N, C-alpha and C positions, 0 to 999 in steps of 0.2 A: 653704484660704485662709490662713497660716499665723498663729501670734497675737500678734507686731506688729502687721498688718497687720489683720486685725480691731479693734486694743489703737485704731491711728491712724484707722477710716474711724470708729471710736467717736465719737473725738474732734474726729473736723472735722464730723458731723451736730454735733455742740453745739455747736462753734462757729457752722453755718451759722446754727444759730436761738437762740441768744443775738443775731447778729448780728442778722435780722427781730426781735428782741423787741424790739434797743433801736431801730428804726425808728421815725420820728411813728405810722408804723400797726400795731406791734408786737402779737403776740399773749404773754405774758411765757408763759401758762400751755404753752406748746411750750416756752418754755427747757427750764421744770420739769421737762415731761415726757421731753426728749431728758437732760436731767442726771439724771435718776432709769436711763434708759438707760445713759449711758455709765457709770453705777456698777455697776449691772450686771454688765456688759462686763469690767468691770476688775477685779470678785471673781470672774466666772464662773474667767478666764484667768490670778489673781496668783499659785496655786499650779505651773502652767504655765510663766508665767516667770521663775520665783524664780531656780534655776538660773541659767537664759541670761544672766541678770539680772547674777550672781555675775560668772561669771564672761567679761562685760561690762565691770565695772566694778573687777579688775582685771585685763585687757588693758591699759581707761583709766589707769589706775594707772602700770603701766605706760609707756603711751605719756608719760604727762606726764612723768615723773621723768625721760625720757629728754631731751624735747623743753624745760626747762629752761635750759636754757645758754642756748640758740639765743635762747628768747625774754625772756631778760635782757639780751641785749647787743643785742637788737631790731632784730635781724638778717631774721628767721624772715620771707614772709610767712602774713598770714592773712588768711582768705577768712569773707565776713557772707553772712548772708541779708538782705535790709532791712526792716526794718520799722518802730513807733515806739520800739522802746528800743535803735534804735543808727543814725537818721537820719528825718530831720523829711518827716513825710509831706506834701505841697502836691498840694491839692485829693484828690478824689476818687479813691480807690487801692485797690485786692484783693486781695490775699493768695490765690491758689491752689497747691495742690501744688508748693512752695517755690516760687513766683515770684510778683515784685510788676506785680503791671494797671495799669498806666497805659493811662487810654482820654481823658478827657478834655483838651481845648483847656488848655496852661500847668496841669497837671497832671505832677507831680513827688519828688525826694528831694531833699535837704541835707544833708549830712553834715561834720562837719572834724575833723581827724587831722595828728597829726604822723609826718610820716615821708620818703620815698625815691621811690615808686614805688606809682604806684594804675591800675585796671581794671575796667572791668566787662564784669560777660558779658549778653547782650540774647538776648530773645527775638524769634520774629515772628509772625504772626499769620495766616492764609490770604490775606492780598495781599505778603508775600515776594514769592513769582515770580509777580506777576503785576502790575497796570500799574503802570508809577511812576506817576501820574499818583491811590493811591489809597492808596501806600504811606506810612508812619507817618515823622514828619519828627518828630528830638527835633536837644537842642543839648545840650554839657556845661561847665558854665563853673566856671575858676576862681577861686577868689578874682576874682570879675564879670565877668572876659573872659571868653569866648565861645570855644572852643576847639575843637572837634565840630560839627560842623553835618553829619548824617545821615540819609540815606535806609534804614527798614529791608528788608534787601532781602536776606535773609539770615533759618531758621527760628532758626539758634544762632549766634553772631559775638560774640569780644570786641575789648571798647576799650581801647587804653593812655591812660588821661587824662593823668598826671601821675609825671613821674622826676625826679630831681635825686641829684647826684651825695653831697648832705647833705643831712642831717635841716629840713623845713622845716612852720612852720602853712601847713594848708591850711585853704579851704575850696568844699563841690564842691555844682554842683548837675547839678543830667540835669530838661529839663524839656522837654514833648511841645509840638511848636511846632505840630501839624496838629489838628484834630481829632476829636473818638471814629467822625462815624456811619459813617465811611471804612476807618477801621483803626485797631489798639490796637500796643503794644509791653509786655513785660515786662520786668523784672530777676533773674536772678536768682541772680546772687551780684557782692559788692564786695569784691575782691583788694589787700590794701592790706600796704606793707611797712611799718610801723610802729611806734612805742615803746611806744604806749595804744589803739590800733585805734582803731573811728571811734566819731563823738556827735552826736547832734542838734543842728543849730542851734534859741539860746535861742529856743520864742514869742514872740509882734508880741503887743506889748499892743494893736492894734486888726484885728477881722475882716472882713473884706466877701469875701461869693455876688455872684459877677455872673451872671445865668439870660440867652440870647439866642439871637443867631440867626448868622448870616453876620460877621457885622458882629463880635461877639464872640468870633467864633471866628478871626480876623483874612483871612475869605477874600481873596486877591486882593491881601495888600496887598504880594508881593513881584513883583506884576508890575504894572505901572501905564500897559499897554495895557488900555484897557476893553471893545473887540473880543476880547480872548482873553479862554478859559472857564475850571472851574475845574482848580484840582490843587492835592494837596493840598504838591507841589512848592513853593509859589509861597504856604503860610498858611505864617504863621508869631505865634503870641498875646499873645507880648511885644512888639509892635507894636504893638497895636491900647490901644485910648480905658480901656479894663476892667485891665491889666497895668499900666501909668502911673497911673494912679490910682490903684492899692494901691502901685506903687512910689513915687509924691509926699508919698503917705499915713502910709510906711511899715508895713506892711500886710500879715498874712498872707493868704491869698486863695483861692477855691475857685472853678470857671470852672462852667458849667452848660452849653452850649448847642451850637444843632446848625443847619449850613445849611440853607435852604430849609424852616427851620417857622414855627410863627404857636403861635396861641394857637385858632381855632377853625377857621383852616386854612392851608396849608404854599402856599409858591409855586403858582399857579395857571397855567397858560397860556392857559387857552382859559374862565375865570373860572368853572369850575365847583370845586366845596368840594376840595379834598388831606385827607381826615381823618385819614387814616395821619402826615403830618408836622406832629401837634401835640405840645407842650411839651407840658401837664398830665399827661397820661396816664404820663409817662417821667421826672418829678422824682427821684418819690420812692425811684427805683432807681439805684441805679450806674452806669449806659450805654445807651448804644443805639448798637449797627454793626448793617450790611446785613446780619450775615452772619459778619462775619472773625475772631470770637473764638467760632466755634461749636466746641465740643469742648473747648476756652482755658480757658474761664470760663464762669458764666453771666451774663451784665450784668445781668438779673433780679432781682441778688444784691436784697435791700434795704439802704438807707444808711443807714446808723445815721445822725440829725442829732444824737447827742451829739458824735461825732469831732469835726464845729467847729463851731464855731455862734457865728454870723455877728454882729457889731453891728449890720453896715447891710446889707441886700440889694437889689441891683438887677435890678430886671426893664426889659428893655428887648426886647421885641417887638412883634410889629405892625410890622412893614414887607414880613413875606411873606404880612398876614393881608388888604392893603392891596390884592392879585389879586384880591382874591375878596368883600372887602367893596363891593359898587359901587351898592347900595340902602337906601331905610330902613331894612329889616324886617332886615338882614344886617348892619345896624351895629346894632340895638340886641342882636343875636344877638352881636354882640363885645365892646362893653360887659359883655352880663352874665352874657359868658363871662370876662373881663376884673377882673371882680366875685370871682366863682366863687373863679382861680382865687390873685388875693390873697388869699384864706379860706381854700385846700389850703396856698398857703406859713406863712400865718398861723399854722396848725395843727401845723405842723413846724416854727415858728421862732418860739414864741411872745413871745419876745424884742427880735427885729433892728425894727431901722426900715426902714421898705422903701421904695424909690425906685423909683416907676416914670414910667422916662423915654423919647422915642421925636423921632425928626425928622431924625438925620444923613440918610437913604435919603429921603424925603417927611413930607410934614407931615400930609397927607391928616387921618390918624385922632387924630391928635393931639389936640384936643378932644373924642373919646369914651373914650381912655385919662385923659384928665382926669374927665371923668363916672363910671368903671369904678370912680375913687376915690373921689369922692363918695360915688356909690352904696354902695358899699363901707360909706362911714366913716357912714353917715347908719342903713346896713344894721344896725355890727358896734358901735357905738361905737363904735370902733377909729380916734383919732388917731392912729398913730403912724406914718405914712403917706403921702406924699409927690409930687409927682409934680414931671417936670422934662422941662424940652423941650430938648433940642439943635438945633444952628444947621445949616440945611442944607449941603450936600457944596458944593461950589463949583466948576468949570471951575478958580480959579485956586490950588484944593492940588490939583489936577489933578484927576484915576480909576482907579481899578486893575482887574484882571480882572470883566470883567460888572460893570461902574459901579458901584463898591462902591469904599469910604473910601482915599484914600491914609491911609500914617503923619500926615503933616499935621494929614489935616481929621481921625486920634485925637487926635493931638495937642493939637488943641481941643478938641475930645470932651470926652477926659481936664480940662484948662484951669476947662468949666465942669463939669462931675461936684466935682472936688476942691472949689470952692471949695461948693457945695452943701453940702456931708459936713460943711466945717470950717463952714460956717451952722450946721448941724444940732449938731455936738460943740459953738461955744461957745451956742447957742442964741436963735440969734439969728433974726429972722423970715426967710422961707423966702417969699414973698409972690411977687417975683419971677421964680420961676421956671414960673411959667406963660408 
């Protein structure tokens, strides 16, 4: 292994350890140990690389000097690997080997620049040449207008996203429309012809995290035929109650959502527990995929909860548990499991107000969610948790694929949630939330 590769490997080791240490269950000792290891490797390689570094520095100085006239004129294209220094990171993202990976629904990036041209280089995962119903879907917005709506069907592809004859002030957003479980995609480069490069858009004052299932993912929202079935081509997280709530409150957001998942059981077609499709075990990791990320990044990488600290967290889970919770004993299992999940979420987010909501696709477990909130509050003394009942969807607002909510239903749910959060912000009573 070359000197540069050895040193890079040590840096990656440190970065992964620090990420783990920063998560809600992290171990700070592992980060310190990794730092010691990295320092030792760096010291050992220092003498070997010193001469090479001097040569590279001289070459870089020569290159910079030659490029200065082009940079000063603003006519040259520059490329950037997206990270927090040059873009706003939206939701949970993961950098690995020079690629920023997007998995969760509505995750993405946002940046501004003044220039004449912009493009992005995208990398697909193993679904890129697989079923079109599982490929990742994303959109690109320029100054708030959707310019691209694409399915990731190549392992590598460049997309032109902006072009102008004269420099313009531009804001670009790249948003993943489909969910994590089926597919992911990465951004390896942002390429712009600009006067001053790219910059992150400002963070917003309010932050909200949404934890949910297919409703939060926007399952079927672009296919208003209840007899049709799942496809990432008809998922659009920007049409969900969650995205609309964040927009209405002018909030930054983060989604953690998986179709078919629940608190104690995923959706069951025969009444038997589906234990492999529950959210609590995967909440503290970056994402969950059905194998599409293999060899590209580690989806189980612990999430750094200091990277996004929400003021409000909305848990909208229980719809899939309904198919399993069919008797009194299982109802008690659900209440206990839900109360435990509130504890888990609280452990990772000490100061957030937690809203526990349910009802859009069935209200049979609403009273159980309310009891879980009451039990958690009684046991912990934590009153920074509220319950909210959504209105059930109706035929007059239509039904999307597999009887999922239409955009109209999502709009009504968003109105209800915005009202609830505003009442919390204003210190008003939320007694009518039941």
